[in-house]
C-alpha positions in Angstrom: 191.3 -38.2 274.0 191.9 -40.7 276.8 190.0 -40.2 280.0 193.1 -39.9 282.2 194.5 -37.2 279.8 191.3 -35.2 280.0 191.3 -35.5 283.8 194.9 -34.2 283.9 194.0 -31.3 281.6 191.0 -30.4 283.7 193.1 -30.4 286.9 195.6 -28.0 285.3 193.3 -25.8 283.2 190.3 -25.2 285.4 191.0 -22.7 288.1 187.8 -22.7 290.1 187.8 -25.7 292.6 184.0 -26.1 292.4 183.9 -26.0 288.6 187.0 -28.3 288.5 185.2 -30.9 290.7 182.0 -30.6 288.6 183.9 -31.3 285.4 185.9 -34.1 286.9 182.7 -35.8 288.1 181.2 -35.4 284.6 184.1 -37.1 282.7 183.1 -40.7 283.4 179.6 -39.9 282.0 180.8 -38.3 278.8 180.9 -40.1 275.5 184.2 -40.4 273.6 183.0 -37.6 271.3 182.1 -35.3 274.2 185.5 -36.0 275.9 187.3 -35.1 272.7 185.3 -31.9 272.0 185.6 -30.8 275.7 189.4 -31.4 275.7 189.8 -29.5 272.4 187.7 -26.6 273.8 189.8 -26.5 277.0 193.0 -26.4 275.0 191.6 -23.7 272.8 190.6 -21.6 275.8 194.1 -21.9 277.3 195.8 -21.0 273.9 193.4 -18.1 273.4 194.2 -16.6 276.8 197.9 -17.0 276.3 197.7 -15.5 272.8 195.9 -12.4 274.2 198.5 -12.0 276.9 201.4 -12.4 274.4 199.9 -9.9 272.0 199.5 -7.3 274.8 203.1 -7.8 276.0 204.4 -7.5 272.4 202.4 -4.3 271.9 203.9 -2.8 275.0 207.4 -3.7 273.9 206.8 -2.2 270.5 205.3 0.9 272.0 208.3 1.3 274.3 210.6 1.0 271.3 208.8 3.7 269.4 208.3 6.1 272.3 211.5 5.8 274.4 213.9 4.2 271.9 214.2 1.2 274.3 216.0 -1.7 272.6 215.0 -5.3 272.8 217.0 -8.2 271.5 215.6 -11.1 269.4 215.9 -13.2 272.6 213.6 -10.7 274.5 210.9 -11.3 271.9 211.4 -15.1 271.9 211.2 -15.2 275.7 207.6 -13.6 275.6 206.1 -17.1 275.2 207.9 -18.5 278.2 207.0 -15.5 280.3 203.4 -15.7 279.4 203.1 -19.4 280.2 204.9 -18.8 283.6 202.7 -15.8 284.4 199.5 -17.8 283.6 200.6 -20.6 285.9 201.5 -18.2 288.7 198.3 -16.3 288.5 195.8 -19.0 287.6 197.2 -21.9 289.6 198.5 -19.7 292.4 202.0 -21.2 292.1 205.0 -19.1 292.8 207.7 -21.7 293.0 209.6 -22.1 289.7 210.2 -25.8 290.3 206.4 -26.3 290.7 205.8 -24.5 287.5 208.4 -26.7 285.7 206.7 -29.8 287.1 203.3 -28.7 285.9 204.7 -27.8 282.4 206.2 -31.3 282.2 202.9 -32.8 283.1 201.2 -30.8 280.4 203.8 -31.7 277.8 203.4 -35.4 278.6 199.6 -35.4 277.9 199.1 -37.6 274.8 197.6 -36.0 271.8 195.6 -39.0 270.8 
């Protein structure tokens, strides 16, 4: 993982300002292997959190269907992923503006996977 990619990931994924600064100051001192492992672990943490949130939301939708007969379309289920990502960004990054969320998502998508 390139150092600038890891720095961008840290800026987006680490919520606590103190912890973020600590990790950012440590990046130049990390070996290539440490950078790679740290980057993978950060992505894993983000994916685990979003997976837990998606599972909870789907369970609520299914429970509503069984208890109240509420109907959900296929599109509703497919939109869960987008809603979870947006909710994570709003809560964790304290961002309410949709254009800012879109900008951050674009930055994340542009991070190289090398």
